[in-house]
N, C-alpha and C positions, 0 to 999 in steps of 0.2 A: 291741177292734174286731173285728167278725166277718170271716171270710175271704170269705164270699159278700156282694158289695155290696148295700146296701139293706136289710140285716137287722141287728138288734141281736144276735141269737144264731144261731150256725150250727146248734146242736143243743139240743133240749129233752128232758131225761130225764123221762118220765112213768112213775111207779111208785107202788106202794102202800107207804106209809111203814113198815108192819110188816115188809116184806121187807128193810129195812136194819137190823134189830135186831142182827145180827152184823157189820155193816159191809160187806155184800156190794155194795150199790149204791154206796157211797163208793169201794170198791176199783175197781169197774167204771169209775166216773167218772174217777178219777185215772189209771188205766192207759190208758184210751181217750184221754185228753187228751195223755198223753206220746207214745203211738204215733202219733196224728194229727199232732202237732207234728213228729215225725220224717218222716212221709210227705209233709206239705204244705209243710214248711219254715217255717211260722208256727204260733203257738198258736191253736187253734180256740176260739171263744166257746161254752162249754157251760153251760147253766143248768139248775138243778133247785131245787125248793122244799124246803128243809131243815127247815121247820116241820112239826109234827104237827097237821094240821088235820082237821076232821071232814067233814061232808057239804056239801050245796049251800049252806047258809047261810054256810059258811066260805070259799066260793070267792072269794078276794080279787080285787079289780080288778087288782092287780099281776100275779097269775098270768095273768089274761086278756090283759093287755098283753104279757107275756113270751112266751106261746105264739103270740100273733098276730104277733110280730116274729121268728119263728123260721123258718129254712130247712127243717130236717128234724127230725121228732119220733122219738125212740127210745122205743118202748113196751116196758117190761120186764114181761113177762107172767108171771102166777102166778094161782092161784085167788083170792088176795086182790085182785089187780089187776082180774080179770074181774068181781068182785062190787062193786067200788068205784064209788059214785056220783060221787065226786070225780074219779077218773081219767076217767070217762065225760065229765064236763064239760070236762076238758082237751082230749079228742079232739074234742068238739063245737066248742069255741072255735077250735081249729086248722082244722077243716073249714070253719067259717064265714069265717074270716079269709082263706083261700086262694082262695075261690070267685071273687072279682073279679080274681084274678091268675093265671088258668090252671088252677085247681083243684089236686087232690091229686097230679097226675102231672107228672113231668118226663120228656118223651119217653114211654117205656114203663115207667118206674120210678115207684113210689109214693114220696111224701115222708114216709112213715111206715115205719120199719124195726122189725121185731119181734125182740126178744130174749126167749127163753123161759127164765126162771130156774127155775121149778117147773112141771112139766107138770100139766095137769088130769087127774083120774082117768079121765074119759071122752073124752080127747083133744080136749076143747073148745078147747084152745089152738090146735089146727090149723084149727078152724072159724072162729076169730077172725082177721079180716083175711087171708083165704086168698090174696089177691093179693100181699100184702106179702112181701118176702124175709125169711125167718126164720133166726135163729141159735139153736140149741138148746144151752144151757149145762148139759146134763146127759147122763149115759150110762145105758144100760139093760143092766146086767150079765146076760148070758145070756138076755135077753128073758123073765125069769121073771115070770109073772102073780102078782098079789097078791090079787086080789079075785074070783077065779072066772072061768070062761070067758066068761060072758055079760056080766060087768061091764066087760070091756075094760081093766081097770086092770092096770098092769104095774109091777114094781119099777123104781126109778131111783135114781141117785146124782147129786146136784148137783155141778157143778164149783165148786171153792172157790178164792178168791184164794190165790196162793202155789203152786198146782199148775201144772205145765208145760202141761197140757191147757187150763186156764183162760186162760193167756196166749196159747196158740195160737188160741183162739177170739176173744180180743180182737183179735189181729192180723188174722184174717179179717174181723171186723166193721169194723175200722179201714180196711182196704183198700177195702171196699165203700162205706163212708161217704166216703172220699177221692174215689172215682170219682163219687159222686153230687153231692158239693159242687163238684167241678170242673165237672161238667156244668152245674149251676145257674150257676156263675160264668161259664162260657163263653157262656151264652145272653145275657148282658148286654153292652151296648156297652162296648168296651174303650178306655181312654185310656192312652197311654204317657207316663209322666212320667220324663224322662231322669234318669239318675244325676247329681247335682249336684256342684260343687266342695264341699269340706268345709265352707266357711264358710256355705253356703246350705242346710245340712241341715234347719234348722228350718222355713223356708218350704216346702221340698220335702215335709216331712212334713205340713204344713198343707194343701197342695194335695191330696195323696193322701187324707188323711182326709176332706176335704170332698167329693171326687169319690165316694169309697166310700159316704159317708153319703147321697149323692143317687142311689145305685143303679147306679153305673158300676163296671165291672171295671177295676181299676187294674193296669197293667203297668209295669215287669217284676215278676213274682211272686217272683223271687229277686234279691238284691242283686248287681248287675253291677259289674265293674271291668275295667281294661285287660287282664287276663289271659284274659278270655273271647274265644273265637274269634268272627269276624264272623258265622258261622252262628248262634251263640247269640243275638247281638243282633238279627239279622233275625227269628229265631223269636219273640222277645218283641215286636218292633215291628210285624210284619206284620199281626196281627189288629186293630190300633188304628185308630180312626176319626180320631184327633187325636193329635199329638205335642206335648208341652210341654217346653220347655228353659229352665232357669234358669241364667243366666250372670253371673259376677262381674266384678271389675275386672281379674283376671289371666287370661291365655290358658291354657286347660286342654285338653290334647290329647284326653282322653277325651270331654269335652263336645263338642269339635269333631267327633270321630269319630261320635258319636251324631247330631249335627245333619246331618252329611253323609249318613248313612245314611237319615235321615228324608226328606231332599230327594231322594235317589236313588229311594226307594220312593214318592215323590210324596204324602207324608202332609201334610194340612193341619197347620199348626203355630202354636203360641203361643210367642213368644220374649220372655222377661222379663229385663231387665238391672238388677241392683242398682245404685243410684246413690249409694251412700255413700262410694265411694272413686274417685280418678282412675283412668282406664283406662291400662294399659300399652300400648306401641306396637303389639304384635302383636294384642292384643285389640281395640284401636280399629280396626285395619285389617279384622279379621274382622267387626266390628259395622257397619262402613261398608257392607258388602254385606248387612246384615240377616241375619247368620249364614249367608250364602250363598244365601238364599232370594230376594233381589231379582232380578228379571229372569228367573225360572225358569218363571213361570206357575202355580206351586204357591201355593194360598191360604195366607197367613200373617198373623199379627198381631204387630207389633213394639212391645213395651211398655217404656217407659222413664220414664214420669211417674207411675206408681202405686206405692204403698208395698207392702211385703211382706204386710201384713195385708189389703190389697185384692185380692191376687193370686188366692186361691181363687175369689172371686166373679167375677173377670174371666175366668177359665178357663171357669166354668159359663156365663157370658154368651156365650162363643164357641160353645158347643154348642147354643144356642137357634136355632130357625128364623129366617130372615132375611126381611124384607119389603122390596120395592122401594119407593122413595120418589121422589116427583116432585121434580125439581131446580128451583130458582128460575131465572127467565129473566134472563140477564146479557148477551145479545147478543154473546157471545164475549169480553167484557172480564173482567179478573181480578176475582174476587169474594172479599170478606172478611166473615166473620161476627164481629161485635164483640159479645161477650156481656157484659152488664152487668145490674145489679139495677134493673129498670125500676120497681120499687115505691118507689125512693128518688129524689125529685125532683133532688137535687143530683148524684147519680150519673148520672141520665139526661141532665142538662144537660151534664156533662163529656163523656159519650159522644157526644151530638149534635154538639158542637163538634169532637170528634176525627173523627167521620164526615165532616162537611162539609169539613174540612181535607184529608183523604185523597182525597175525591172531586174537590176542586178542583185540588190540586197533583199528584196521581198518576193521575187519570182512572181510578180503580178503583171498582167497585161495593162499597158497604159496607151490610150489613144489620144492624139491631138486632133483639133479641127483640121480638115483638109483645106487646100487652097488651089486656085487655078482651074476650077471646074465651073460648069454652068451653075448659076445661083440656085436654081430649083433643085439640082442634084445635091448641092452642098447642104441645103436646108433639109432635104430628105435624110442624108447621112447624119446630120446633127441631131435630128429628132430620133432617128433609129438608135443612136448611141445613148441618148438620154433615156430612152425606153428600156434599154437592156442592161446598162452597166450596173455594177454592184456599188460603186462609189463615184461621186462627182466632185471635182476640185475646180473652183472658179478662181482663176488667178488674175488680179488686177494690179498691175504695176504702172507702166507708162501709158496704158490705154486711155482712150477718151471716156469721160463719165457716161456719155450716151451709150457707148459700147457696153460698159459694165451693166448699166440698168437694163438694157435689152436682154442680155444673157442671164442676168439675175432673175428676170421675169420668166425666161424660158425654163430655168431650173425649177422654179416654183410651179410652173404649169405642168412640168413633166410628171410630178407626183399626182396631179389630178387627171390629166388628159391622156397620158401615155402608159402609166404603170398600173392603173386600176387600184387594187388594194395592196400592192407590193411596193413599199417605200424603199428608198435607197438604204443600203446597209450603213452607209456613212456618207456625209456630205460636208463640205467646208468651203469657206471663202478665204482665200489667201491674199492678203494685202501686201504689196511690195513697197517700192519707194514712196514715202509719204509726201507726194508732190501735189496733193489735191485736198482742200479742206473738207470735201464731202466724205472722205474716207473715215473721218471721225464719227460719222453718223451711220456707218454701215452696220446692219444687224443681221443675224441669221442663226441657224442651229449652232454653228461653230465658226468663229471668226479668228483666224490666225494671222498675227501681224509679224511679217518677216521683212522688216525694212532694210536689213542688211543682206537680203537674198534668201530664197527658200532653202530649207535644209530638212533632212529626214527627221532630225531630232525635234524640230519645231512641229513637224507633221504627225508626231506620235499619236495625239488624240484622234486624228483622222484615220490613221492606219490600223490602230489597235482593233476596232470593230470588224475590220476586213480579214484579219488573220484567222 
């Protein structure tokens, strides 16, 4: 994974293959990777083509894709490089790829760094990319001319791997690349994904990888732990536009510390709670306040009904622009959105009976999904009801498993995307006829099993908070 979000490669080594006959390019690649890992704290993604290809007819699509998905190109300059049609195609592919995304410059710096391995006799290496920062991996002992006064050619000695001076120049190059990669990284919107309890390491990594793949800068850039001072945590969290917190069943002091800091800095937050284990007493008390965010005025999403594999997409949804939606008219009465599969006649019949019973006995408004309209309009109404209703019932009887999971995700997203800091007053999943083994694995705030048909008595735990 690249250090700079949104790229497949941090660095692309563009070089003439003949210049690696003695392993010079391979040594540069390896030493640069080691030194950048030391400077950045993570291994950079460096790509080079190790095949010996010819001219334009051999310019593989793979190379075009690799260079187009690169943050910075390192041009290893030599007479062979300057005369190579293949290397010219690499530069052209990079230039074309970056044009829609700000061009070749980052601030005042070029995204091409020049490494001069072998100088050209007429100093043409200095005329090539004159704006690019150059690192000359050769020395000119005594400045002795080799080709006569008019030729401009001078004696030189290349720096070779294993020499201390070679390593010194690799260090200089690595420091410049570190600054350039950090600059590119810092220009992207940053998301803080709080350090998790040990048992949530896998979903934590998944969230970070998905955010990075979508072009976000992911913080913290170093692994934090309780031994870090508060100032270090603040420095990592302050640039973020969103803070993500993964919480388990056990109370964790460091997780709480990070959540408290995010709240103090008024960072919008996503709070996800793993639902595979019972909560201990302190954790339950902490989560009763939505990790401290409820009542603060800070925008947050509190997620408890989605699985770990759904979490990366849920975080990305939270970053999307929001649309205001019109609320259905209820004249001040409690409103319930009863979601069922309206394409199934038997399912619809059960839902209508349940709707009429709630209307009659509880004097509450109950809305069912509409049918027979343009799909875009149906989706608009669906989201509008999720955004405004007091309670939501998701009924799964005869419906397809795919239908259920799609609407289950919609309900979970509504808490994050449509309702701001206003949660549902009550929500429940009602399971009808047990005709699908997947129903045994359904989890949520409240799961009501009504295999003999839905009834108000069974729905009492859902209705009570709405009265």
